[in-house]
C-alpha positions in Angstrom: 108.3 77.4 64.2 109.7 74.6 66.4 111.2 75.4 69.8 113.4 73.3 71.9 111.0 73.8 74.8 107.3 74.3 73.8 106.3 77.9 74.7 103.7 78.1 77.5 102.9 81.7 76.8 100.9 83.5 74.2 102.7 85.7 71.8 102.8 89.5 72.5 102.4 91.5 69.3 104.0 94.9 69.6 103.4 95.8 66.0 102.1 94.1 62.9 104.7 91.4 62.0 106.6 91.8 65.3 105.9 89.5 68.3 107.6 88.2 71.4 106.9 85.1 73.5 108.6 83.4 76.5 109.4 79.7 77.1 110.9 79.0 80.5 113.0 82.1 81.0 114.0 82.5 77.4 112.4 85.3 75.4 112.1 85.0 71.6 111.5 87.7 69.1 109.4 86.7 66.1 109.5 88.8 62.9 107.2 88.1 60.0 109.0 87.3 56.7 107.0 89.1 54.1 108.5 87.1 51.3 107.7 83.6 52.6 104.9 84.4 55.1 106.8 82.5 57.8 108.3 83.7 61.0 112.0 84.5 61.6 112.9 83.7 65.2 115.6 85.4 67.2 116.5 83.8 70.6 117.1 86.7 72.9 118.7 84.4 75.4 118.3 81.8 78.1 118.9 84.6 80.5 118.9 82.9 83.9 121.8 80.6 84.4 122.1 80.5 88.2 121.9 77.1 89.9 119.1 78.2 92.3 116.7 81.1 92.4 115.8 81.2 88.7 112.2 81.6 87.6 110.7 78.4 86.2 107.6 77.8 84.1 106.9 81.3 82.9 103.2 81.7 82.2 100.9 84.1 80.4 101.6 86.8 77.9 104.8 88.8 78.6 104.6 92.5 79.3 106.9 94.6 77.1 107.4 98.2 77.8 108.9 100.8 75.4 112.3 100.6 77.2 112.7 97.0 76.0 112.0 95.4 79.4 109.9 92.3 79.7 107.9 91.4 82.8 106.6 87.9 83.4 105.3 85.7 86.2 106.5 82.1 86.8 104.6 79.4 88.6 107.8 77.9 90.1 111.4 78.7 91.0 112.7 81.7 92.9 114.3 81.7 96.3 111.5 79.5 97.9 110.3 77.5 94.9 106.8 79.1 95.0 107.1 81.1 91.8 108.3 84.6 90.9 107.6 87.9 89.3 110.7 88.7 87.1 112.0 91.0 84.5 114.3 90.4 81.5 116.3 93.4 80.2 119.2 94.0 77.9 122.4 95.6 79.3 124.8 98.0 77.6 126.9 95.0 76.2 123.8 93.6 74.5 123.4 90.6 76.9 120.0 89.8 78.3 119.7 89.4 82.0 117.0 88.1 84.4 116.1 89.9 87.7 113.7 88.3 90.1 111.5 91.1 91.5 109.5 88.9 93.9 109.9 85.3 95.1 106.8 83.8 96.7 107.2 81.6 99.8 104.8 78.6 100.1 105.4 78.5 103.8 104.1 81.9 104.6 101.9 83.2 101.8 99.7 82.5 98.8 102.0 81.6 95.8 102.1 80.3 92.2 101.3 83.3 90.0 99.7 82.2 86.7 98.6 83.7 83.4 99.4 87.3 82.5 99.9 90.4 84.6 98.3 93.7 83.9 100.2 97.0 84.2 98.1 100.0 85.4 99.8 103.2 86.4 103.1 101.7 87.4 101.6 98.8 89.4 101.1 95.2 88.3 98.1 92.9 88.9 97.7 89.2 88.6 96.3 86.0 90.2 98.0 83.6 92.6 96.6 80.1 92.4 97.6 78.3 95.6 95.7 78.1 98.9 92.8 80.5 98.8 93.7 82.0 95.5 94.4 85.7 95.4 94.2 88.7 93.2 97.4 90.6 93.9 98.9 94.0 93.3 102.7 94.3 93.0 105.0 97.2 92.8 108.6 98.3 93.6 109.1 98.8 97.3 111.9 101.4 97.2 114.8 100.2 99.4 113.9 96.5 99.3 115.0 94.4 96.3 111.8 92.4 96.7 108.6 94.0 95.3 105.7 94.7 97.7 102.7 92.4 97.1 99.2 93.3 98.4 96.3 90.9 98.6 93.3 92.6 96.9 90.8 89.7 97.0 90.8 86.0 98.1 88.9 84.3 95.2 89.0 80.6 95.8 85.6 80.2 97.5 82.1 79.1 96.9 81.3 82.6 95.7 84.2 83.1 93.4 84.9 79.5 92.3 88.1 78.1 90.8 89.9 77.8 87.5 90.3 81.5 86.8 90.9 83.4 83.6 93.6 86.1 83.3 92.6 89.5 84.6 91.4 92.4 82.4 90.7 96.0 83.1 88.8 99.1 81.9 89.8 102.8 81.6 88.6 103.5 85.2 91.1 100.9 86.6 88.5 98.3 87.6 89.7 94.7 87.4 87.6 91.9 85.9 88.0 88.1 86.1 86.0 85.0 85.6 86.0 81.5 87.0 85.0 78.0 85.8 83.1 77.2 89.0 81.3 79.1 91.8 78.1 81.1 92.0 74.9 79.2 92.3 75.9 75.8 93.8 72.5 74.3 93.0 73.8 74.2 89.4 76.6 72.2 87.6 76.8 69.3 90.1 76.9 71.5 93.2 80.0 73.4 92.1 78.3 76.3 90.4 78.7 77.1 86.7 81.2 80.0 87.1 81.0 83.7 87.8 82.3 87.0 86.4 83.6 89.4 89.0 84.8 92.9 89.3 87.3 94.7 91.7 86.8 98.4 92.1 89.9 100.5 93.2 
């Protein structure tokens, strides 16, 4: 299937023959055509049309919950241009809408969320790639429209390296990640050959 803007996310398969992916802030539904073996694509909407503040460059695999809401990070856009966590949901009229849940400010914090987020017990986890690099936890903050973001671990260092993978987790809630450099700096040209690391709740 050809898209107007090449998708920069991996498809999310919610059932055999049913997938979703994001390109920019547009979410597409892909349904397998059992007769032709091809994919039928439904554009669920370029859902953010504001002049400023929209998420840009959505990354990673979208999260899709049973209520039909999609969650996604973007590496740019938002109020300050440092990226966002946003959701896409359908209203009662059938229109799809974008809500920015968190805008990252390059002037005051680590920013640029990349890859996918994990959802564990109502909280969301991911990696910010600017400055030190940070594994973050995000969740609704009650009265504020902006989600709370906690720094769990600064990972851009000799020990943890750079060029991270997306996070994964186990049944106990431990987080795991890997990097393309770091570790033993006597190896791989002084940069280290990479590490696998674990964060325990």
